[in-house]
C-alpha positions as CSV (number, residue, x, y, z in Angstrom):
1,V,132.7,86.5,159.6
2,M,135.8,87.2,161.5
3,I,137.2,84.5,163.6
4,D,139.1,84.6,166.8
5,G,139.7,88.2,165.9
6,N,142.5,87.2,163.0
7,A,141.0,85.0,160.3
8,T,138.3,85.2,158.0
9,G,135.8,82.7,156.4
10,T,132.1,82.1,154.8
11,I,129.4,80.4,156.8
12,S,129.0,77.0,154.3
13,E,126.5,75.5,156.8
14,I,124.3,75.9,159.8
15,G,123.5,73.5,162.3
16,G,119.6,72.3,162.2
17,A,118.9,73.6,165.8
18,V,120.6,75.2,168.9
19,D,122.1,73.1,171.1
20,P,119.8,73.3,174.5
21,T,122.0,72.2,176.8
22,I,124.9,74.7,175.7
23,G,122.8,77.4,174.0
24,K,125.0,77.1,170.6
25,V,124.5,76.6,167.3
26,A,126.8,74.5,164.8
27,L,128.2,76.1,162.0
28,K,130.6,75.0,159.3
29,I,132.9,77.5,157.6
30,T,134.8,77.7,154.8
31,L,138.2,78.9,155.4
32,P,141.0,80.4,152.8
33,N,143.7,77.8,152.3
34,N,146.3,79.5,154.4
35,S,144.0,80.1,157.5
36,P,146.2,79.1,160.9
37,L,142.9,77.2,162.0
38,Q,142.6,73.8,161.9
39,N,139.3,71.5,161.1
40,G,137.1,70.7,164.2
41,T,138.4,73.9,166.2
42,T,136.0,76.0,168.4
43,V,136.3,79.6,168.0
44,L,134.3,82.8,168.9
45,I,132.9,84.8,165.4
46,E,131.8,88.0,164.3
47,F,129.3,88.9,161.9
48,A,129.5,92.2,159.8
49,L,126.0,93.7,160.2
50,D,124.9,96.2,157.9
51,N,123.6,99.2,160.1
52,K,120.8,100.2,157.8
53,T,117.3,99.7,158.9
54,T,115.7,96.2,157.7
55,N,111.9,95.4,158.0
56,F,112.3,91.7,158.9
57,K,109.1,90.0,157.8
58,I,109.0,86.6,159.4
59,S,110.9,84.1,161.8
60,V,111.7,80.8,160.5
61,P,113.5,77.7,162.4
62,L,117.2,77.5,161.5
63,S,116.5,74.0,160.2
64,A,114.1,75.5,157.5
65,V,117.3,77.1,155.9
66,K,119.7,75.4,153.3
67,L,122.9,77.2,152.2
68,T,123.2,77.0,149.0
69,G,125.8,78.2,146.2
70,I,123.2,80.9,145.4
71,G,123.1,81.6,149.0
72,P,120.5,80.9,151.3
73,V,117.1,79.6,150.4
74,L,113.6,78.5,152.3
75,F,111.8,75.8,150.4
76,T,108.2,75.9,149.6
77,T,105.9,74.0,147.2
78,A,104.0,74.2,144.0
79,S,101.8,71.4,142.7
80,S,104.1,69.0,145.4
81,T,107.3,70.0,143.6
82,L,109.8,71.7,146.0
83,V,110.8,75.4,144.9
84,A,113.8,77.2,146.3
85,L,113.0,80.8,147.4
86,P,116.4,82.8,147.5
87,V,116.5,84.9,151.1
88,V,117.9,87.4,153.1
89,L,119.0,86.3,156.2
90,G,118.7,88.7,159.3
91,K,119.6,88.0,163.2
92,V,119.5,84.7,164.9
93,E,117.3,84.7,167.6
94,G,117.5,81.5,169.6
95,E,116.3,78.3,167.3
96,N,114.8,81.1,164.6
97,V,116.5,83.6,162.0
98,L,114.9,86.1,160.8
99,I,114.4,86.8,157.1
100,S,113.8,90.5,155.4
101,E,113.5,89.7,151.9
102,G,112.3,86.5,149.9
103,A,109.3,85.2,151.7
104,D,106.5,86.9,154.0
105,L,104.1,85.9,156.4
106,D,101.9,84.3,153.4
107,T,104.8,82.2,152.5
108,I,104.0,78.1,153.4
109,I,107.7,76.7,154.1
110,V,109.1,73.3,154.7
111,T,110.0,73.4,158.1
112,D,113.0,71.1,157.7
113,A,115.7,71.8,154.5
114,R,118.0,68.9,155.4
115,G,118.6,66.7,152.3
116,L,116.0,69.2,150.0
117,N,116.5,70.2,146.4
118,D,114.9,72.4,144.5
119,G,112.7,70.4,141.9
120,Q,112.2,67.7,144.3
121,I,108.5,65.8,144.2
122,V,107.0,65.6,147.7
123,R,103.9,64.7,149.6
124,V,102.7,67.5,151.5
125,T,101.2,67.5,154.9
126,T,100.4,70.4,157.4
127,K,100.8,70.2,161.3
């Protein structure tokens, strides 16, 4: 991402939900060591978007996405075990984000990925 037009960084964490009072999402951004920004600074960021046409398949809550070393993942289950599905993120729309690759309408996902890990044993319930 481009930050305030003069620094670049990589998004390392996306907050669980949009703050309804201010309409913003908290992001943690990893910066290079020589960055002029200080920890906790509020900034305006710009995303570099690919202009090619993308077929977005589904929209999921931001809280369902976990950013990992391999990139963003959603969690699904197989025999009560969590399985991390690498996904390609699209545009953020309110409290949701579009997914263009890695999951579709038939994919059952965990809606809150906080603290979850691939291979973790879980008890499955539905809403």
